[in-house]
N, C-alpha and C positions, 0 to 999 in steps of 0.2 A: 458570458458571465462565468467566472470560475468559482468552484465550491471551496469552502474553507477546509483545509487539511489539518486536523488536530494531531499533534505529535508530541512525544516526550522530548526533553532537551537532548538526550542522548541520540535519538533518531535524527533530530535536526542537525546535530553536529556531524553525524555520519553522512547525511545527504550533502552537506556543504563540502565535506572532504571528498566525496565521490565526484561531485561537480568539478572541484578543483583538479582532481586527477584527470577527468575527461578533457578539460580545457588545457591543462599544462602538459600532459603526457600523451594521451591518446590522439588529440587533435593534431599536434605536430607530427606524430608518427604516421597518421593518415595522409597528411600533406606530403611527407617524405616519400611514402609508397606511391602516391600519384606521380610525383616528380620522377622517381626511378622508372616507373612504367612508361611515362611519356618519352623518356630517353631511348626506349627500345624500338622506336620506329613508328610506322603508320598507325594512327589512332583509330582508324576505321576497323582494322582487323586485330586490334590489341585487346585480347580478353583480360589480360592482367590490369590494363588501364581501366577497363569497364568495371572490373571487380573492385578495384581500389576506389573508384568514384562512388560506387554503390555503398561500400563500407563507410565512406566518409558521410554520405547522405544519411545512413542509419545512425551514425554517431551524432551528427548534428540534430537529428530528431530527438534522440535520447537526451541530449544537452538541453534542448528547448523544453522538453517535458519536465525534466528535473528542475529547471529554472522556474517553471510555472508552479510546481509543487512547493518549492522553497518560498516563492513570492506569496503564496496563499496560505502558508503554514502558520499555525497558531500554536505556541508552545503551552502545553498543559502542565501545571505544577502538580506532580504526583501526591504531594502532601496536602493539597487543598481539594481533594476529590470528595464530592457529596455522595455518601453511600445510602441515602434514603431512597434513591431511585437509580435505575440503570442509566449510566452515562458513559461517555468515552473514558477509557482506562479503568473502569470498574471491573471486578471479577464477579461473575454471576453464576450461581449454581442453579441448574434447572433440572426438573424432572419431566421427561417426555411422558405425557399422560397415557399414550397408547401402549408404549413398551415398558413403562415404569422404570426406565433406565435414567440414571442421574449423571450429569456431566457439568463441568465447570469451564466457562469460557471467559477470556478477557476481551472486552470490546476495545478495539484499536482502530487506527486509521488504515486506509487501504495499503499504504506503503509498509506498514508493520505487520499486516495480516499473515499468519502462518498457522494453518490448521494443525500441523504436527505439534506445535507448541501451545495449542488450544487458544490461539489468538484469532478472533474473527473480526472482520471489517464492520465498522458501523454502517457502511453502505451496502452490505450484503443483506439478503432478505431476512435472515435471522437477526442480524445486528439491528436493522431498522425496526423490526417487530418488537425487539426487547427494549429499545431506548424509551426512557420515561416510565417504565413499569416499576412497581414497588414489590417488596417481599409479600408473598401470599397471592399476588395477582396471577391471572392466567393470560398468556399471550397466544393468540391464534395467528399463526404465521403461514402465509402462502409461499410454498417452495415449489420448484419444478415437479417434485414427486406428488404434490397435492397439498393438503392443509395439515399442519402439525400444531398440536396444543402443548405448550410448555407451562409448567407452574414454576414461578420464581421462588426458590427456597431460601437463598441467601445472597447478599450483595456485600462485597468487601472492596477495599482499596488495593 
């Protein structure tokens, strides 16, 4: 059973374009590389052929994974986000109760997650721990380093 992947319309279009590129450009290039390697002689001792076949296998796995993500994607309308509680695509300002440091994260799908851009996955420990919380609530989140307590200060779209 596949999980639902919540994405913005922009990310959905990027994924479709990436899949189209893989199928239309990269797949034919991989087939051509295998054909050229096959022409070079004995396949038992042909490292170029083995490498081309392995690259094709990796590409096919990526295509399958992206097709699954697209098939289970649900596009979230950024204008209809409920900011009364933390949900996908909301920006949440938190205070770490131990360090008193404040940080703002946007909760996004795994495909869009990028910590440098302060976008964390809803499937990550912190993302899961924040979902459904409201302003003023404290979230106790178990992370690999132990237990962290965050106070939700603000939620915006």
